Legacy VTK file of the C-alpha trace (Angstrom):
# vtk DataFile Version 3.0
C-alpha trace
ASCII
DATASET POLYDATA
POINTS 334 float
13.703 -68.666 63.844
16.625 -68.250 61.415
16.099 -67.959 57.647
17.996 -71.236 57.319
15.599 -74.149 57.716
17.351 -77.492 58.260
15.653 -80.569 56.848
14.110 -82.761 59.549
13.889 -86.476 58.732
11.239 -88.569 60.474
11.743 -92.328 60.289
8.691 -94.559 60.809
9.303 -98.326 61.172
6.129 -100.415 60.884
4.995 -103.921 61.650
1.315 -104.842 61.955
0.372 -101.215 62.601
-2.189 -100.947 59.797
-4.302 -97.798 59.921
-2.369 -96.489 62.954
0.450 -95.477 60.608
-1.868 -92.920 59.022
-2.275 -91.218 62.402
1.487 -91.190 62.849
2.062 -89.633 59.401
-0.665 -87.027 59.890
0.895 -85.987 63.198
4.139 -85.256 61.334
2.485 -83.456 58.404
0.511 -81.283 60.838
3.639 -79.897 62.488
4.098 -76.131 62.157
7.623 -76.856 60.934
7.263 -78.016 57.346
10.759 -78.687 55.974
10.500 -82.414 56.545
10.913 -85.817 54.954
9.081 -88.942 56.113
10.747 -92.324 55.610
8.667 -95.455 56.177
9.979 -99.020 56.313
7.452 -101.810 56.814
7.841 -105.490 57.560
5.256 -107.726 55.837
2.301 -108.859 57.961
-1.429 -109.540 57.927
-2.092 -105.933 58.976
-0.050 -103.786 56.601
-0.411 -100.037 56.135
-0.042 -100.046 52.330
-3.730 -99.495 51.651
-3.897 -96.534 54.013
-0.959 -94.739 52.357
-2.644 -94.055 48.999
-3.871 -90.669 50.222
-0.222 -89.516 50.444
0.855 -90.617 46.938
1.270 -87.004 45.749
3.294 -85.892 48.764
6.927 -86.041 47.592
8.136 -85.755 51.193
6.943 -89.284 51.967
9.026 -92.283 50.893
7.794 -95.820 51.498
9.778 -99.057 51.512
8.280 -102.516 52.025
10.707 -105.196 53.126
10.488 -108.528 51.298
10.667 -110.403 54.610
10.469 -109.529 58.263
13.742 -107.925 59.360
12.784 -106.911 62.896
12.946 -103.731 64.919
16.660 -102.943 64.952
17.224 -103.763 61.268
14.293 -101.517 60.365
15.919 -98.709 62.358
19.164 -99.279 60.448
17.452 -99.347 57.034
15.728 -96.048 57.721
18.763 -94.403 59.329
20.880 -95.135 56.250
18.303 -93.374 54.045
18.114 -90.161 56.059
18.857 -87.038 54.021
18.068 -84.464 56.698
20.224 -82.356 58.996
18.176 -83.369 62.037
16.144 -86.501 62.653
13.921 -88.432 65.007
12.166 -91.786 64.961
8.427 -92.360 65.372
7.234 -95.955 65.641
4.190 -96.685 63.493
1.740 -96.938 66.398
2.820 -93.695 68.113
2.047 -90.094 67.160
2.866 -86.460 67.939
0.346 -84.250 69.748
2.309 -80.987 70.023
2.191 -79.197 66.650
5.066 -76.906 67.697
7.314 -79.750 68.788
9.629 -79.741 65.749
9.825 -75.963 65.614
10.888 -75.646 69.253
13.586 -78.288 68.856
14.947 -76.900 65.584
15.177 -73.440 67.139
17.484 -74.794 69.855
19.737 -76.452 67.262
19.988 -73.170 65.352
21.103 -71.376 68.530
23.937 -73.810 69.292
26.087 -75.430 66.617
27.481 -77.847 69.232
24.042 -79.202 70.123
23.689 -82.895 69.253
20.478 -83.850 71.043
17.220 -82.310 72.274
14.969 -84.088 74.772
11.267 -83.422 75.407
8.387 -84.889 77.383
6.046 -87.716 76.407
2.545 -88.947 77.156
2.360 -92.663 77.882
-0.767 -94.613 77.029
-0.547 -97.960 78.776
-3.621 -100.132 78.378
-5.831 -97.052 78.120
-4.331 -95.287 81.155
-2.483 -92.076 80.242
0.132 -90.133 82.167
2.678 -87.443 81.286
6.436 -87.504 81.811
8.379 -84.280 81.404
12.154 -83.731 81.619
13.348 -83.494 85.215
14.339 -79.821 84.940
12.993 -76.744 86.716
13.226 -74.279 83.819
11.568 -74.160 80.415
14.815 -74.945 78.587
17.929 -76.396 80.222
21.130 -76.902 78.269
23.959 -79.017 79.621
27.198 -80.566 78.509
26.911 -83.986 76.974
28.980 -85.373 79.839
26.481 -84.207 82.463
23.535 -85.563 80.492
25.409 -88.832 79.929
26.150 -89.306 83.632
22.575 -88.442 84.615
21.288 -90.920 82.049
23.560 -93.731 83.234
22.465 -93.093 86.825
18.809 -93.121 85.754
18.213 -89.476 86.688
16.701 -88.589 83.307
12.926 -88.857 83.468
12.271 -89.041 79.741
14.478 -90.553 77.047
11.936 -91.958 74.654
12.849 -92.422 71.002
10.412 -89.992 69.333
10.994 -87.286 71.970
14.674 -86.988 71.040
15.699 -84.988 67.974
19.325 -85.526 67.034
22.055 -84.119 64.806
22.394 -86.459 61.835
25.989 -85.677 60.828
27.323 -86.626 64.262
25.047 -89.665 64.517
26.350 -90.974 61.197
29.924 -90.271 62.238
29.681 -92.455 65.355
27.156 -95.017 64.041
23.588 -95.470 65.249
21.607 -98.610 66.108
24.784 -100.691 66.051
23.710 -103.025 68.868
20.961 -105.577 68.178
19.234 -105.060 71.524
15.903 -103.708 72.737
17.467 -100.449 73.964
19.570 -99.806 70.854
18.092 -96.294 70.643
19.122 -95.341 74.189
22.548 -96.896 73.677
22.983 -94.716 70.572
21.761 -91.526 72.266
24.075 -92.021 75.229
27.090 -92.333 72.939
25.960 -89.325 70.890
25.678 -87.140 73.991
29.426 -87.536 74.587
30.167 -85.481 71.450
28.337 -82.229 72.166
25.673 -80.411 74.147
22.205 -81.620 75.094
19.091 -79.535 75.713
16.039 -80.597 77.704
12.821 -78.764 76.839
9.762 -78.734 79.097
7.312 -79.440 76.309
5.165 -82.381 75.299
6.086 -84.284 72.131
3.694 -87.160 71.515
1.999 -90.345 72.675
3.800 -93.619 73.278
1.319 -96.477 73.073
2.269 -99.465 75.196
0.226 -102.580 74.510
0.624 -106.341 74.955
2.257 -106.467 71.511
4.874 -103.816 72.362
8.428 -105.045 71.875
9.505 -104.018 75.375
6.759 -106.177 76.870
7.776 -109.232 74.900
11.399 -109.452 75.996
12.673 -112.872 76.926
14.952 -113.231 79.925
17.913 -113.744 77.577
17.115 -110.568 75.622
16.694 -108.634 78.845
20.037 -109.983 79.987
21.936 -109.066 76.798
20.249 -105.661 76.720
22.742 -104.623 79.412
24.933 -103.476 76.501
23.040 -100.174 76.545
24.907 -99.493 79.799
28.289 -101.076 79.100
28.886 -99.864 75.524
28.457 -96.108 76.238
30.522 -96.412 79.415
33.349 -98.053 77.473
33.251 -95.160 75.000
33.247 -92.576 77.796
36.305 -94.246 79.304
38.146 -94.355 75.966
37.368 -90.652 75.371
38.636 -89.892 78.898
35.308 -88.369 79.829
35.469 -90.554 82.934
38.393 -92.248 84.680
38.731 -95.903 85.653
37.455 -95.399 89.172
34.392 -93.502 87.910
33.873 -96.210 85.297
33.824 -98.956 87.915
31.467 -97.070 90.223
29.076 -96.077 87.430
29.024 -99.578 85.968
28.379 -101.137 89.339
25.556 -98.746 90.239
23.877 -98.926 86.807
23.929 -102.732 86.630
22.487 -103.114 90.112
19.679 -100.725 89.122
19.132 -102.749 85.983
18.812 -105.970 87.983
16.164 -104.278 90.078
14.351 -103.219 86.907
14.398 -106.808 85.674
12.842 -108.112 88.865
10.157 -105.416 88.755
9.603 -106.118 85.056
9.215 -109.834 85.748
6.864 -109.138 88.639
4.582 -107.145 86.321
4.198 -110.078 83.932
1.669 -112.898 84.158
4.526 -115.336 83.605
6.551 -114.045 86.588
7.846 -117.415 87.796
8.504 -118.611 84.253
10.585 -115.500 83.547
12.568 -115.854 86.749
13.212 -119.530 86.087
14.470 -118.869 82.548
16.684 -116.074 83.947
17.996 -118.480 86.587
18.696 -121.096 83.908
20.507 -118.529 81.774
22.823 -117.696 84.657
23.389 -121.360 85.426
24.100 -122.341 81.804
26.745 -119.616 81.600
28.328 -120.526 84.942
27.174 -117.188 86.268
24.899 -118.364 89.039
25.952 -116.633 92.239
24.261 -116.402 95.608
21.366 -118.501 94.334
22.482 -121.955 95.532
19.280 -123.804 94.793
16.576 -123.790 92.184
14.035 -124.020 94.967
15.181 -120.776 96.541
14.948 -119.010 93.203
11.498 -120.297 92.327
10.080 -119.466 95.761
11.577 -115.987 95.829
9.186 -113.058 95.777
10.127 -109.751 94.109
10.743 -108.307 97.586
13.226 -111.072 98.484
15.033 -110.778 95.162
15.391 -107.022 95.589
16.962 -107.586 99.004
19.402 -110.083 97.474
20.355 -107.706 94.673
20.949 -104.819 97.058
23.251 -106.752 99.380
26.525 -104.873 99.400
28.680 -107.888 98.542
26.641 -108.453 95.377
27.708 -105.264 93.596
31.050 -106.383 92.186
29.807 -109.936 91.602
26.951 -108.671 89.440
29.342 -106.542 87.365
31.644 -109.532 86.823
28.625 -111.648 85.911
27.558 -109.376 83.070
31.015 -108.623 81.747
31.822 -112.328 81.593
28.588 -113.066 79.744
29.184 -110.337 77.167
32.741 -111.369 76.244
LINES 1 335
334 0 1 2 3 4 5 6 7 8 9 10 11 12 13 14 15 16 17 18 19 20 21 22 23 24 25 26 27 28 29 30 31 32 33 34 35 36 37 38 39 40 41 42 43 44 45 46 47 48 49 50 51 52 53 54 55 56 57 58 59 60 61 62 63 64 65 66 67 68 69 70 71 72 73 74 75 76 77 78 79 80 81 82 83 84 85 86 87 88 89 90 91 92 93 94 95 96 97 98 99 100 101 102 103 104 105 106 107 108 109 110 111 112 113 114 115 116 117 118 119 120 121 122 123 124 125 126 127 128 129 130 131 132 133 134 135 136 137 138 139 140 141 142 143 144 145 146 147 148 149 150 151 152 153 154 155 156 157 158 159 160 161 162 163 164 165 166 167 168 169 170 171 172 173 174 175 176 177 178 179 180 181 182 183 184 185 186 187 188 189 190 191 192 193 194 195 196 197 198 199 200 201 202 203 204 205 206 207 208 209 210 211 212 213 214 215 216 217 218 219 220 221 222 223 224 225 226 227 228 229 230 231 232 233 234 235 236 237 238 239 240 241 242 243 244 245 246 247 248 249 250 251 252 253 254 255 256 257 258 259 260 261 262 263 264 265 266 267 268 269 270 271 272 273 274 275 276 277 278 279 280 281 282 283 284 285 286 287 288 289 290 291 292 293 294 295 296 297 298 299 300 301 302 303 304 305 306 307 308 309 310 311 312 313 314 315 316 317 318 319 320 321 322 323 324 325 326 327 328 329 330 331 332 333
């Protein structure tokens, strides 16, 4: 590694994480790479981490901010992002933690090798209701560098296996230049990373980063149909930027948008099918379409409510639905 050691900022947003935040902080402190700062922003709750942070009071690298009222996930990201002083950064939610002590060091080394690198991507371990499984980047070599355009296109087409928040170290100067967490949606992180990739190179590293804990209280599990619907901006916004930068042409834009939105509809149906409130979710989604004059191909409430995930997938994949679905979302987002 070079004699120059860039400062790595780790942002930790918290809400009802209590003692879990201590595990998150320790996983950062225990990294072999030590030129770090840890920024914590916590929303008030009945399970705050304040009492567990006293052990770190003499560590000048740790800065804690308690919000006077609950600001929510995206606002917490913004608060922390605006306080970053480092050259490189990543976000670690308060209930997640790193398990690879060399994670930072490996990533920083890649940034030092390439001044045009804006993003590094690593693998994650998912803990979902006590069941763990690993997801590594979909690359055959130990380290694979690509242009931002290639990574962007692969991401839009859902060919990237891992794109989790804490597994992605990014270049702060470029992130601040383009703006991060600008969309108030569940996938604001992925929307930001996709835009960032258009301004430099991306490296995928076949290494583990940390553990993503998915529980019933996880934000992604609590999405309403309306939030899931508006979350489509994580596809449309980066594609609009790619078109304006002439990274893609109008024909590519149309084809990518169409393919990505159809995939997203499939993901919604599968998401709804995994929930206990499957029919309730589908009905509220149906109502959302109807209220916005966007209901197409679903002529009756009865058909919608009786539809199984298999039937809905067949409807979504019908060839004549592609352009209609794109129009549906674009009209809603105007």
